[in-house]
N, C-alpha and C positions, 0 to 999 in steps of 0.2 A: 443847206443854204450856203451860197458862196459868201466869203468874207470880203467886205469892202475895204477894211483897214489894211489887209495884207497887200492889196494892190496899190495903196497910197504910199507905201514905203515904210513898213513896220520893221524897225531895226533889229528886234529880238526874235523875229520869225515866230511870234506868238499871234495866233489868229483869234482876235476878240470877236467871235461871232455868236456868242451866247448872251443871255440877258439875266441880270439880277437886279434887285431893288435894294438900295441902301436907305437907311432911315436916319434923317437928321432929327435930332431931339432938342426941343426947347422947353424950358420950364415956364409955365404960364400962370402959376400962382400956387397957393397951398390949400389943401382941403381942411375940414373941420379939426382934424387931428394934428395939423401942422406939417403934414407930409407933402412934398412937392408934387404938383400935377404936371405931368410931362406930356407934351404934344409931339407925336411922331409924324413926320411927313416923308413918305417914300418918294424916291426918284430913281428912274431907270438908268443903268449904266451897262455898257458892254463888258463882257468878261470872258474868261476861258477857264475851264475846270482842269486842274492837274491833280495827280495822285499825291497823297501824303507819303513822305519817305519813312523808312523804318526808323531812321535816326530821329526824325521829328516826332514820330509816334511815341518812341521810347522816352525822349527827353521831356516832352510835354506831359506824358503820363506821370513822370516823377514830380511835376509841379501841380498835379491835380486836374489836368485837362484831358479830354478825350477827343482828339481831332477827328473830324469826319471828312471835311473837304478843304481844299485849298483853291481859292479863286485868284486869278490875276486880273487886275483892272488897270486902266490908264491912271497914272499918278495924279493927273490934273482933275480927275473926277472923284477922287477919294479925299475926304476932309475929316479924318479921324472918327468916322462913324463907328458905332459899336455893335450894330445889328444889321442883318440883311435877310432878305428872302431870296431863295434860289429854288426853282422848281416846286413852288408852293410849300416850302419848308422854311421855318424861321431858324436862323443861326445867330450865335454870338461870335463876334470877332475877338479872339483872345490874343492874337499876335499879328503884327504886320512886318513886312520887310520891303523897303524901297529899293528896287533894283536899279542898276546903272543904265538900263535900256529905256527908262521912262515909265516902267510899270511898277505896280505895287502888289506884293503877294499878301493875300488875306487868309489867315489860318482860322478856320471856323469850327465850332462845336455846337451841339444842341444842348440847351438847358431844359430841364424837365418841365418847368412852369411856363415856358415861352410858347405862345401859339400865334400863328399868322393872322 
């Protein structure tokens, strides 16, 4: 599928021609045990998948994370969400990096109890 963003003048030469779903979370109340009830609303964003570097894999492993993918999204479409779906798989975002070219790198891992 041809990328539309690259033809508009993408300064970092990153083609955002894939799709993922970020989840905005809001607390809507508490249950009988006093635990918060969280409502998740997905919204679609364009992204690009890149490989995890060896250095990132090693350093995040020392902090107890197991990175699986790194997605790049437009910084304007990311608002500190902690979960996303990519290719029908749920990921937790454990680290972000805002780049100078207007994109944000999302480093993602899979948690055992998370289901799409």
